DRENPA-3360 file (N, C-alpha, C; in nm, 2 decimals, always signed):
BEGIN
1 = MKIACCLI = +10.62/+9.06/-14.92/+10.63/+8.89/-14.91/+10.57/+8.80/-14.85 ~ +10.54/+8.92/-14.67/+10.48/+8.88/-14.59/+10.35/+8.85/-14.61 ~ +10.30/+8.92/-14.69/+10.11/+8.90/-14.69/+10.09/+8.82/-14.82 ~ +10.18/+8.82/-14.92/+10.17/+8.71/-14.99/+10.19/+8.55/-14.90 ~ +10.31/+8.55/-14.83/+10.27/+8.45/-14.76/+10.18/+8.38/-14.68 ~ +10.12/+8.50/-14.63/+9.97/+8.53/-14.51/+9.87/+8.45/-14.65 ~ +9.87/+8.52/-14.74/+9.79/+8.45/-14.83/+9.79/+8.31/-14.91 ~ +9.94/+8.22/-14.89/+9.96/+8.10/-14.95/+9.93/+8.00/-14.84;
9 = FAASVTAL = +9.97/+8.12/-14.68/+9.89/+7.99/-14.59/+9.75/+7.97/-14.59 ~ +9.65/+8.01/-14.59/+9.55/+8.07/-14.59/+9.47/+8.03/-14.69 ~ +9.50/+7.97/-14.84/+9.42/+7.92/-14.91/+9.46/+7.78/-14.87 ~ +9.57/+7.70/-14.80/+9.60/+7.58/-14.78/+9.51/+7.54/-14.71 ~ +9.49/+7.66/-14.53/+9.43/+7.56/-14.46/+9.25/+7.56/-14.52 ~ +9.25/+7.68/-14.62/+9.11/+7.64/-14.68/+9.07/+7.48/-14.77 ~ +9.20/+7.45/-14.81/+9.20/+7.35/-14.92/+9.20/+7.22/-14.82 ~ +9.23/+7.26/-14.70/+9.22/+7.11/-14.62/+9.08/+7.15/-14.58;
17 = LRVSPAEP = +9.04/+7.24/-14.51/+8.92/+7.23/-14.46/+8.80/+7.16/-14.59 ~ +8.81/+7.16/-14.69/+8.76/+7.20/-14.76/+8.72/+7.00/-14.85 ~ +8.86/+6.91/-14.73/+8.87/+6.86/-14.77/+8.75/+6.73/-14.72 ~ +8.67/+6.61/-14.74/+8.52/+6.57/-14.66/+8.62/+6.47/-14.55 ~ +8.62/+6.48/-14.46/+8.69/+6.41/-14.43/+8.51/+6.24/-14.36 ~ +8.63/+6.13/-14.32/+8.50/+6.04/-14.28/+8.41/+6.10/-14.15 ~ +8.26/+6.06/-14.20/+8.18/+6.09/-14.08/+8.25/+6.01/-13.95 ~ +8.19/+6.11/-13.89/+8.23/+6.07/-13.67/+8.17/+5.92/-13.73;
25 = QTQAAEEG = +8.05/+5.92/-13.71/+7.94/+5.86/-13.70/+7.99/+5.70/-13.78 ~ +8.11/+5.70/-13.86/+8.09/+5.58/-13.94/+8.28/+5.56/-13.85 ~ +8.33/+5.65/-13.81/+8.47/+5.62/-13.79/+8.41/+5.52/-13.60 ~ +8.35/+5.62/-13.54/+8.33/+5.59/-13.43/+8.31/+5.40/-13.45 ~ +8.17/+5.39/-13.60/+8.16/+5.23/-13.58/+8.29/+5.11/-13.64 ~ +8.37/+5.24/-13.73/+8.50/+5.13/-13.69/+8.53/+5.06/-13.62 ~ +8.60/+5.19/-13.50/+8.59/+5.16/-13.37/+8.55/+5.07/-13.25 ~ +8.40/+5.05/-13.27/+8.29/+4.99/-13.19/+8.35/+4.87/-13.17;
33 = ATLTGRVK = +8.30/+4.81/-13.08/+8.30/+4.65/-13.05/+8.18/+4.56/-13.11 ~ +8.18/+4.44/-13.18/+8.12/+4.35/-13.19/+8.02/+4.24/-13.08 ~ +7.95/+4.25/-13.14/+7.88/+4.17/-13.03/+7.85/+4.02/-13.14 ~ +7.87/+3.92/-13.12/+7.81/+3.77/-13.20/+7.75/+3.67/-13.10 ~ +7.64/+3.58/-13.07/+7.57/+3.52/-13.03/+7.46/+3.45/-13.12 ~ +7.39/+3.41/-13.00/+7.28/+3.27/-13.08/+7.13/+3.30/-12.97 ~ +7.04/+3.35/-13.05/+6.94/+3.34/-12.96/+6.86/+3.19/-12.96 ~ +6.80/+3.12/-12.85/+6.76/+2.96/-12.83/+6.66/+3.00/-12.70;
41 = IKGEIPKR = +6.54/+2.90/-12.72/+6.45/+2.87/-12.57/+6.50/+2.74/-12.54 ~ +6.41/+2.75/-12.43/+6.46/+2.64/-12.33/+6.28/+2.62/-12.31 ~ +6.31/+2.43/-12.34/+6.17/+2.37/-12.29/+6.10/+2.34/-12.43 ~ +5.99/+2.28/-12.44/+5.87/+2.27/-12.50/+5.93/+2.39/-12.62 ~ +5.90/+2.30/-12.75/+5.90/+2.37/-12.91/+5.77/+2.39/-12.93 ~ +5.70/+2.53/-12.89/+5.61/+2.52/-12.96/+5.61/+2.54/-13.14 ~ +5.45/+2.46/-13.14/+5.42/+2.44/-13.33/+5.39/+2.54/-13.40 ~ +5.42/+2.54/-13.46/+5.40/+2.69/-13.61/+5.25/+2.66/-13.62;
49 = RKIQTNAD = +5.16/+2.72/-13.68/+5.00/+2.73/-13.74/+5.06/+2.72/-13.88 ~ +4.95/+2.63/-13.94/+4.91/+2.67/-14.08/+4.84/+2.73/-14.12 ~ +4.85/+2.85/-14.21/+4.80/+2.94/-14.25/+4.67/+2.86/-14.33 ~ +4.56/+2.95/-14.35/+4.49/+2.91/-14.45/+4.49/+3.08/-14.58 ~ +4.53/+3.00/-14.72/+4.54/+3.13/-14.79/+4.45/+3.08/-14.88 ~ +4.31/+3.00/-14.85/+4.22/+3.01/-14.99/+4.17/+3.07/-15.01 ~ +4.08/+3.17/-14.89/+4.06/+3.30/-14.97/+4.11/+3.39/-15.03 ~ +4.25/+3.33/-15.10/+4.32/+3.50/-15.21/+4.35/+3.32/-15.28;
57 = PKCAAMHP = +4.32/+3.27/-15.41/+4.33/+3.19/-15.50/+4.54/+3.22/-15.53 ~ +4.55/+3.39/-15.57/+4.70/+3.43/-15.60/+4.79/+3.35/-15.49 ~ +4.74/+3.41/-15.37/+4.80/+3.35/-15.31/+4.83/+3.19/-15.23 ~ +4.75/+3.13/-15.23/+4.72/+3.04/-15.29/+4.80/+2.94/-15.36 ~ +4.79/+2.95/-15.44/+4.93/+2.90/-15.55/+4.99/+2.95/-15.56 ~ +5.11/+3.03/-15.40/+5.22/+3.03/-15.45/+5.28/+2.98/-15.33 ~ +5.18/+2.89/-15.30/+5.18/+2.77/-15.16/+5.13/+2.65/-15.17 ~ +5.20/+2.56/-15.31/+5.10/+2.47/-15.30/+5.15/+2.33/-15.18;
65 = GDLMSDDY = +5.25/+2.36/-15.10/+5.27/+2.32/-14.99/+5.23/+2.38/-14.86 ~ +5.25/+2.36/-14.73/+5.21/+2.44/-14.62/+5.28/+2.60/-14.61 ~ +5.16/+2.69/-14.57/+5.26/+2.76/-14.54/+5.23/+2.80/-14.37 ~ +5.34/+2.80/-14.30/+5.37/+2.87/-14.21/+5.39/+2.98/-14.14 ~ +5.33/+3.01/-13.99/+5.33/+3.15/-13.93/+5.48/+3.18/-13.94 ~ +5.49/+3.28/-13.86/+5.65/+3.33/-13.83/+5.68/+3.39/-13.66 ~ +5.59/+3.33/-13.64/+5.57/+3.37/-13.54/+5.65/+3.30/-13.43 ~ +5.66/+3.16/-13.44/+5.75/+3.07/-13.40/+5.85/+3.00/-13.45;
73 = AIDPAGNV = +5.87/+3.07/-13.53/+6.00/+3.02/-13.67/+6.11/+2.95/-13.55 ~ +6.11/+2.81/-13.52/+6.24/+2.78/-13.43/+6.23/+2.66/-13.50 ~ +6.41/+2.62/-13.50/+6.45/+2.51/-13.54/+6.42/+2.37/-13.46 ~ +6.48/+2.22/-13.48/+6.43/+2.16/-13.41/+6.53/+2.19/-13.29 ~ +6.64/+2.24/-13.32/+6.79/+2.28/-13.17/+6.66/+2.38/-13.07 ~ +6.58/+2.41/-13.07/+6.54/+2.52/-13.06/+6.62/+2.64/-13.04 ~ +6.69/+2.70/-13.16/+6.73/+2.82/-13.24/+6.60/+2.93/-13.29 ~ +6.61/+3.07/-13.19/+6.50/+3.09/-13.28/+6.52/+3.24/-13.33;
81 = QYAIIYVK = +6.41/+3.20/-13.50/+6.50/+3.36/-13.59/+6.40/+3.46/-13.50 ~ +6.38/+3.57/-13.58/+6.30/+3.67/-13.56/+6.34/+3.73/-13.39 ~ +6.41/+3.68/-13.34/+6.42/+3.83/-13.21/+6.56/+3.88/-13.26 ~ +6.48/+4.05/-13.23/+6.55/+4.16/-13.21/+6.62/+4.18/-13.07 ~ +6.77/+4.21/-13.12/+6.87/+4.27/-13.04/+6.92/+4.38/-13.03 ~ +6.91/+4.44/-12.89/+6.94/+4.60/-12.91/+6.98/+4.68/-12.75 ~ +7.06/+4.78/-12.78/+7.07/+4.84/-12.67/+6.98/+4.88/-12.63 ~ +7.00/+4.86/-12.44/+6.86/+4.87/-12.40/+6.89/+5.01/-12.32;
89 = EGLDEQKF = +7.03/+5.01/-12.26/+7.04/+5.10/-12.14/+7.19/+5.11/-12.15 ~ +7.27/+5.20/-12.16/+7.40/+5.27/-12.15/+7.44/+5.38/-12.23 ~ +7.36/+5.40/-12.33/+7.42/+5.50/-12.45/+7.41/+5.62/-12.41 ~ +7.31/+5.68/-12.31/+7.34/+5.82/-12.17/+7.32/+5.90/-12.31 ~ +7.36/+6.03/-12.29/+7.36/+6.09/-12.42/+7.36/+6.12/-12.53 ~ +7.45/+6.01/-12.57/+7.50/+6.01/-12.73/+7.41/+5.99/-12.80 ~ +7.41/+6.03/-12.95/+7.33/+6.08/-13.05/+7.38/+6.02/-13.15 ~ +7.29/+6.01/-13.27/+7.37/+5.93/-13.37/+7.31/+5.98/-13.49;
97 = TPPKTPVV = +7.37/+5.93/-13.60/+7.28/+6.02/-13.69/+7.20/+5.90/-13.75 ~ +7.06/+5.91/-13.81/+6.99/+5.79/-13.85/+7.09/+5.72/-14.01 ~ +7.17/+5.62/-14.00/+7.19/+5.55/-14.14/+7.09/+5.59/-14.27 ~ +7.19/+5.63/-14.34/+7.16/+5.63/-14.50/+7.06/+5.53/-14.62 ~ +7.11/+5.48/-14.54/+7.03/+5.30/-14.56/+6.93/+5.24/-14.55 ~ +6.82/+5.29/-14.65/+6.72/+5.20/-14.55/+6.68/+5.05/-14.53 ~ +6.57/+5.07/-14.45/+6.54/+4.96/-14.39/+6.45/+4.89/-14.49 ~ +6.45/+4.74/-14.55/+6.34/+4.79/-14.68/+6.23/+4.60/-14.59;
105 = VEQKGCRF = +6.08/+4.61/-14.63/+6.07/+4.52/-14.57/+5.95/+4.47/-14.70 ~ +5.90/+4.31/-14.76/+5.90/+4.35/-14.84/+5.76/+4.25/-14.84 ~ +5.67/+4.22/-14.93/+5.56/+4.18/-14.93/+5.59/+4.09/-15.01 ~ +5.66/+3.93/-15.01/+5.66/+3.84/-15.12/+5.59/+3.75/-15.07 ~ +5.54/+3.65/-15.13/+5.44/+3.49/-15.12/+5.34/+3.53/-15.04 ~ +5.25/+3.67/-15.03/+5.17/+3.66/-14.94/+5.22/+3.67/-14.77 ~ +5.34/+3.71/-14.72/+5.39/+3.77/-14.67/+5.44/+3.86/-14.64 ~ +5.54/+3.89/-14.51/+5.65/+4.02/-14.48/+5.76/+3.94/-14.46;
113 = EPHAMGVM = +5.80/+4.03/-14.54/+6.02/+4.02/-14.54/+6.10/+4.11/-14.48 ~ +6.13/+4.11/-14.40/+6.18/+4.01/-14.32/+6.01/+4.04/-14.17 ~ +6.00/+3.91/-14.07/+5.92/+3.90/-14.00/+5.94/+4.02/-13.92 ~ +6.06/+4.05/-13.88/+6.10/+4.12/-13.74/+6.17/+4.18/-13.75 ~ +6.22/+4.32/-13.76/+6.29/+4.43/-13.78/+6.32/+4.58/-13.68 ~ +6.45/+4.59/-13.68/+6.51/+4.70/-13.63/+6.50/+4.83/-13.72 ~ +6.46/+5.03/-13.67/+6.45/+5.11/-13.77/+6.51/+5.19/-13.66 ~ +6.58/+5.32/-13.68/+6.58/+5.45/-13.61/+6.53/+5.53/-13.65;
121 = VGQELTFR = +6.47/+5.61/-13.56/+6.43/+5.72/-13.57/+6.46/+5.78/-13.69 ~ +6.41/+5.84/-13.77/+6.46/+5.99/-13.90/+6.50/+5.86/-14.09 ~ +6.50/+5.71/-14.01/+6.58/+5.63/-14.10/+6.49/+5.60/-14.16 ~ +6.46/+5.63/-14.29/+6.36/+5.56/-14.41/+6.38/+5.44/-14.37 ~ +6.22/+5.31/-14.39/+6.14/+5.21/-14.38/+6.06/+5.23/-14.54 ~ +6.17/+5.10/-14.59/+6.06/+5.10/-14.71/+6.03/+5.04/-14.76 ~ +5.88/+4.97/-14.78/+5.78/+4.89/-14.84/+5.79/+4.85/-14.97 ~ +5.82/+4.73/-14.99/+5.83/+4.71/-15.16/+5.70/+4.56/-15.18;
129 = NMDPDLMH = +5.66/+4.59/-15.28/+5.52/+4.49/-15.32/+5.67/+4.38/-15.40 ~ +5.61/+4.27/-15.39/+5.73/+4.22/-15.46/+5.61/+4.12/-15.54 ~ +5.51/+4.10/-15.51/+5.40/+4.00/-15.53/+5.36/+4.03/-15.68 ~ +5.30/+3.97/-15.76/+5.29/+4.03/-15.94/+5.11/+4.03/-15.96 ~ +5.08/+4.14/-15.99/+4.94/+4.17/-15.91/+4.87/+4.10/-15.84 ~ +4.90/+4.19/-15.71/+4.84/+4.08/-15.63/+4.80/+4.19/-15.51 ~ +4.73/+4.28/-15.50/+4.71/+4.37/-15.34/+4.74/+4.37/-15.22 ~ +4.83/+4.48/-15.14/+4.85/+4.46/-15.06/+4.82/+4.57/-15.00;
137 = IVHVVPKN = +4.74/+4.56/-14.89/+4.70/+4.74/-14.81/+4.79/+4.73/-14.70 ~ +4.92/+4.78/-14.69/+5.03/+4.78/-14.55/+4.96/+4.89/-14.46 ~ +4.95/+4.80/-14.32/+4.92/+4.94/-14.25/+4.94/+4.92/-14.12 ~ +5.01/+4.99/-14.02/+5.04/+5.01/-13.87/+4.91/+5.17/-13.78 ~ +4.93/+5.11/-13.69/+4.88/+5.14/-13.55/+4.93/+5.24/-13.53 ~ +5.01/+5.23/-13.43/+5.13/+5.28/-13.35/+5.07/+5.43/-13.27 ~ +5.10/+5.43/-13.11/+5.12/+5.47/-13.00/+5.13/+5.62/-13.02 ~ +5.25/+5.59/-13.08/+5.37/+5.75/-13.05/+5.36/+5.76/-13.18;
145 = NKEFGFSQ = +5.37/+5.73/-13.28/+5.38/+5.79/-13.44/+5.18/+5.76/-13.53 ~ +5.22/+5.80/-13.60/+5.07/+5.89/-13.69/+5.09/+5.72/-13.80 ~ +4.96/+5.69/-13.76/+4.92/+5.59/-13.77/+4.90/+5.59/-13.94 ~ +4.92/+5.48/-14.07/+4.90/+5.48/-14.25/+4.86/+5.35/-14.23 ~ +4.80/+5.39/-14.36/+4.79/+5.29/-14.46/+4.77/+5.24/-14.63 ~ +4.86/+5.21/-14.65/+4.80/+5.25/-14.80/+4.83/+5.09/-14.92 ~ +4.78/+5.10/-15.05/+4.78/+5.03/-15.12/+4.89/+5.03/-15.22 ~ +4.90/+4.87/-15.25/+5.08/+4.83/-15.29/+4.96/+4.71/-15.44;
153 = VKRGEERP = +5.03/+4.70/-15.55/+4.97/+4.63/-15.63/+5.02/+4.59/-15.74 ~ +5.16/+4.65/-15.80/+5.21/+4.63/-15.85/+5.35/+4.61/-15.80 ~ +5.41/+4.50/-15.90/+5.59/+4.40/-15.85/+5.70/+4.52/-15.85 ~ +5.77/+4.52/-15.76/+5.86/+4.65/-15.76/+5.82/+4.74/-15.72 ~ +5.67/+4.77/-15.69/+5.60/+4.92/-15.65/+5.67/+4.90/-15.48 ~ +5.75/+5.03/-15.42/+5.81/+5.13/-15.33/+5.71/+5.24/-15.28 ~ +5.71/+5.24/-15.13/+5.65/+5.29/-15.05/+5.73/+5.34/-14.94 ~ +5.80/+5.44/-14.94/+5.90/+5.48/-14.84/+5.81/+5.59/-14.72;
161 = KIFTAKET = +5.88/+5.56/-14.58/+5.75/+5.60/-14.42/+5.90/+5.63/-14.34 ~ +5.88/+5.74/-14.30/+5.97/+5.72/-14.13/+5.95/+5.73/-14.05 ~ +5.95/+5.70/-13.94/+5.90/+5.74/-13.75/+5.97/+5.85/-13.72 ~ +5.89/+5.89/-13.64/+5.96/+6.02/-13.54/+6.00/+5.92/-13.43 ~ +5.95/+5.87/-13.34/+5.99/+5.83/-13.20/+5.96/+5.69/-13.16 ~ +6.02/+5.67/-13.08/+6.06/+5.48/-13.03/+5.89/+5.47/-13.02 ~ +5.91/+5.32/-13.03/+5.79/+5.23/-13.03/+5.84/+5.11/-13.08 ~ +5.71/+5.00/-13.04/+5.78/+4.86/-13.08/+5.63/+4.90/-13.17;
169 = IRLFCDVH = +5.60/+4.89/-13.26/+5.47/+4.90/-13.35/+5.45/+4.74/-13.42 ~ +5.28/+4.71/-13.46/+5.25/+4.58/-13.51/+5.23/+4.62/-13.70 ~ +5.31/+4.57/-13.73/+5.25/+4.58/-13.93/+5.15/+4.45/-13.95 ~ +5.02/+4.48/-14.02/+4.98/+4.40/-14.08/+4.93/+4.47/-14.21 ~ +4.85/+4.31/-14.31/+4.77/+4.40/-14.42/+4.67/+4.38/-14.41 ~ +4.57/+4.48/-14.45/+4.40/+4.48/-14.46/+4.36/+4.38/-14.53 ~ +4.41/+4.33/-14.66/+4.35/+4.21/-14.74/+4.41/+4.06/-14.68 ~ +4.50/+4.03/-14.62/+4.57/+3.92/-14.58/+4.57/+3.88/-14.40;
177 = PWMEAWIM = +4.44/+3.86/-14.34/+4.49/+3.85/-14.21/+4.60/+3.84/-14.15 ~ +4.67/+3.74/-14.18/+4.73/+3.67/-14.12/+4.89/+3.73/-14.17 ~ +4.94/+3.83/-14.23/+5.01/+3.87/-14.24/+5.03/+4.01/-14.18 ~ +5.13/+3.97/-14.09/+5.18/+4.08/-14.01/+5.34/+4.05/-14.01 ~ +5.37/+4.13/-13.94/+5.52/+4.14/-13.87/+5.59/+4.24/-13.78 ~ +5.67/+4.26/-13.68/+5.74/+4.37/-13.58/+5.81/+4.49/-13.61 ~ +5.82/+4.59/-13.55/+5.89/+4.70/-13.57/+5.92/+4.72/-13.50 ~ +6.05/+4.72/-13.52/+6.08/+4.81/-13.35/+6.17/+4.99/-13.41;
185 = VLDHPLHA = +6.13/+5.06/-13.33/+6.15/+5.20/-13.32/+6.30/+5.23/-13.26 ~ +6.42/+5.24/-13.28/+6.47/+5.27/-13.17/+6.53/+5.42/-13.17 ~ +6.64/+5.50/-13.07/+6.69/+5.60/-13.09/+6.84/+5.59/-13.13 ~ +6.85/+5.51/-13.20/+6.96/+5.46/-13.18/+7.03/+5.36/-13.33 ~ +7.09/+5.31/-13.38/+7.12/+5.25/-13.49/+7.15/+5.06/-13.46 ~ +7.17/+5.04/-13.31/+7.24/+4.90/-13.22/+7.19/+4.84/-13.23 ~ +7.08/+4.80/-13.34/+7.01/+4.67/-13.30/+7.08/+4.52/-13.44 ~ +7.00/+4.40/-13.34/+7.04/+4.28/-13.52/+6.93/+4.22/-13.51;
193 = TSGADGKF = +6.90/+4.11/-13.56/+6.77/+4.03/-13.58/+6.85/+3.91/-13.61 ~ +6.82/+3.79/-13.57/+6.88/+3.64/-13.50/+6.79/+3.58/-13.68 ~ +6.94/+3.52/-13.72/+6.88/+3.43/-13.85/+6.78/+3.27/-13.80 ~ +6.75/+3.25/-13.93/+6.66/+3.13/-13.91/+6.81/+3.02/-13.81 ~ +6.89/+3.03/-13.84/+6.96/+2.94/-13.71/+6.98/+3.04/-13.58 ~ +6.92/+3.14/-13.57/+6.94/+3.17/-13.37/+7.09/+3.23/-13.44 ~ +7.14/+3.27/-13.46/+7.25/+3.34/-13.47/+7.19/+3.50/-13.53 ~ +7.27/+3.61/-13.43/+7.29/+3.71/-13.44/+7.43/+3.78/-13.49;
201 = KLKGLPPG = +7.42/+3.95/-13.54/+7.55/+3.99/-13.53/+7.55/+4.16/-13.51 ~ +7.60/+4.22/-13.39/+7.52/+4.35/-13.34/+7.69/+4.42/-13.37 ~ +7.67/+4.52/-13.41/+7.81/+4.51/-13.50/+7.81/+4.74/-13.40 ~ +7.94/+4.77/-13.35/+7.96/+4.89/-13.39/+7.94/+4.93/-13.26 ~ +7.90/+4.90/-13.14/+7.91/+4.93/-12.99/+8.02/+5.00/-12.97 ~ +8.03/+5.13/-12.95/+8.12/+5.20/-12.84/+8.12/+5.17/-12.74 ~ +8.33/+5.21/-12.73/+8.30/+5.10/-12.59/+8.20/+5.18/-12.44 ~ +8.19/+5.09/-12.40/+8.10/+5.18/-12.22/+8.08/+5.00/-12.20;
209 = KYTIEAWH = +7.97/+4.99/-12.05/+7.87/+4.91/-12.00/+7.76/+4.90/-12.05 ~ +7.67/+4.83/-12.07/+7.49/+4.82/-12.16/+7.45/+4.66/-12.10 ~ +7.31/+4.76/-12.13/+7.22/+4.63/-12.09/+7.19/+4.62/-12.23 ~ +7.19/+4.49/-12.25/+7.13/+4.44/-12.43/+7.03/+4.40/-12.40 ~ +6.93/+4.35/-12.46/+6.79/+4.29/-12.42/+6.72/+4.17/-12.63 ~ +6.70/+4.07/-12.61/+6.70/+4.01/-12.66/+6.52/+3.99/-12.65 ~ +6.45/+4.04/-12.75/+6.28/+4.08/-12.75/+6.24/+4.02/-12.84 ~ +6.13/+3.96/-12.81/+6.05/+3.83/-12.94/+5.90/+3.91/-12.90;
217 = EKFKPVTQ = +5.81/+3.81/-13.03/+5.71/+3.92/-12.96/+5.63/+3.81/-12.90 ~ +5.68/+3.70/-12.88/+5.58/+3.59/-12.82/+5.65/+3.53/-12.69 ~ +5.79/+3.58/-12.62/+5.83/+3.57/-12.50/+5.85/+3.65/-12.48 ~ +5.87/+3.63/-12.31/+5.88/+3.76/-12.23/+6.03/+3.81/-12.28 ~ +6.11/+3.94/-12.27/+6.23/+3.93/-12.32/+6.30/+3.92/-12.20 ~ +6.46/+3.90/-12.25/+6.61/+3.88/-12.20/+6.70/+3.97/-12.20 ~ +6.76/+3.95/-12.04/+6.85/+4.11/-12.06/+6.99/+4.04/-11.98 ~ +7.07/+4.16/-12.06/+7.21/+4.08/-11.99/+7.31/+4.20/-11.99;
225 = EIEVKAKE = +7.40/+4.23/-11.92/+7.46/+4.38/-11.89/+7.63/+4.30/-11.94 ~ +7.70/+4.35/-11.99/+7.85/+4.33/-12.05/+7.88/+4.42/-12.07 ~ +8.01/+4.51/-12.07/+8.14/+4.54/-12.06/+8.21/+4.57/-12.20 ~ +8.22/+4.59/-12.32/+8.27/+4.66/-12.39/+8.42/+4.75/-12.43 ~ +8.53/+4.71/-12.53/+8.60/+4.80/-12.51/+8.59/+4.83/-12.70 ~ +8.70/+4.90/-12.69/+8.73/+4.94/-12.90/+8.78/+4.80/-12.94 ~ +8.67/+4.80/-13.01/+8.75/+4.75/-13.15/+8.77/+4.56/-13.08 ~ +8.70/+4.58/-13.00/+8.62/+4.44/-12.87/+8.56/+4.31/-12.98;
233 = SKTLDFTF = +8.58/+4.19/-12.99/+8.48/+4.06/-13.02/+8.41/+4.05/-12.87 ~ +8.28/+4.04/-12.88/+8.25/+3.94/-12.74/+8.14/+3.91/-12.78 ~ +8.17/+3.71/-12.71/+8.00/+3.64/-12.74/+7.89/+3.65/-12.64 ~ +7.78/+3.65/-12.67/+7.63/+3.67/-12.61/+7.57/+3.56/-12.64 ~ +7.51/+3.47/-12.60/+7.35/+3.40/-12.62/+7.29/+3.45/-12.51 ~ +7.14/+3.47/-12.56/+7.00/+3.50/-12.54/+6.92/+3.33/-12.56 ~ +6.88/+3.27/-12.41/+6.77/+3.20/-12.37/+6.59/+3.25/-12.35 ~ +6.49/+3.24/-12.43/+6.42/+3.24/-12.36/+6.36/+3.14/-12.28;
241 = TEKQ = +6.31/+3.18/-12.24/+6.21/+3.09/-12.09/+6.07/+3.08/-12.08 ~ +6.00/+3.19/-12.07/+5.89/+3.17/-12.07/+5.85/+3.30/-12.18 ~ +5.67/+3.27/-12.19/+5.59/+3.35/-12.29/+5.54/+3.47/-12.23 ~ +5.49/+3.59/-12.36/+5.49/+3.64/-12.32/+5.34/+3.64/-12.21;
% end
């Protein structure tokens, strides 16, 4: 009888162990804090450059109006788009599993969309061509990661890549010199990119004290110190004052 009871108990424990619990990182994200805010510029707003697309008639046909550069995507109120807000210091020895959802950058209208993005080491970055019958050559020349370059011609064609080390990388097209974007490779998934209204939302921040940085290709980075508690929501605004 005792043996039978032990066997039943062991089977019950085994069954419980076979139940897949929620991933620890997912649970941590749900318990984490959320930062929201806006990125602005102080002073005169730089003008965006008009891009000449005449070298490729197919690109020119996509833009009967003016195609403007994305380096100074700033609205009349001074709200800055394409700033990357991320945790610079404070995570210490915390380890994170790369998100399963890939980051996607598209070649669309002879531009890269988005113009700036964050991705974690080990996370897939998918390059997708959305321009029909128009060849792009995606190219990066990193310092800490391997250089790569490849062509994409067909609409919907995709190519995944994974970075293995932290750094900020310039992405460009060998065919269309005005096409460029910025990739910030981090060792954690705690980052966000500001939208056209300058707003951002950074979710899943574990309780603790952190240095948060706002990075932009044309301005000197701005940092702020913050302390957050579990499930707390805080506002953190950034203002760029100096160019790089």
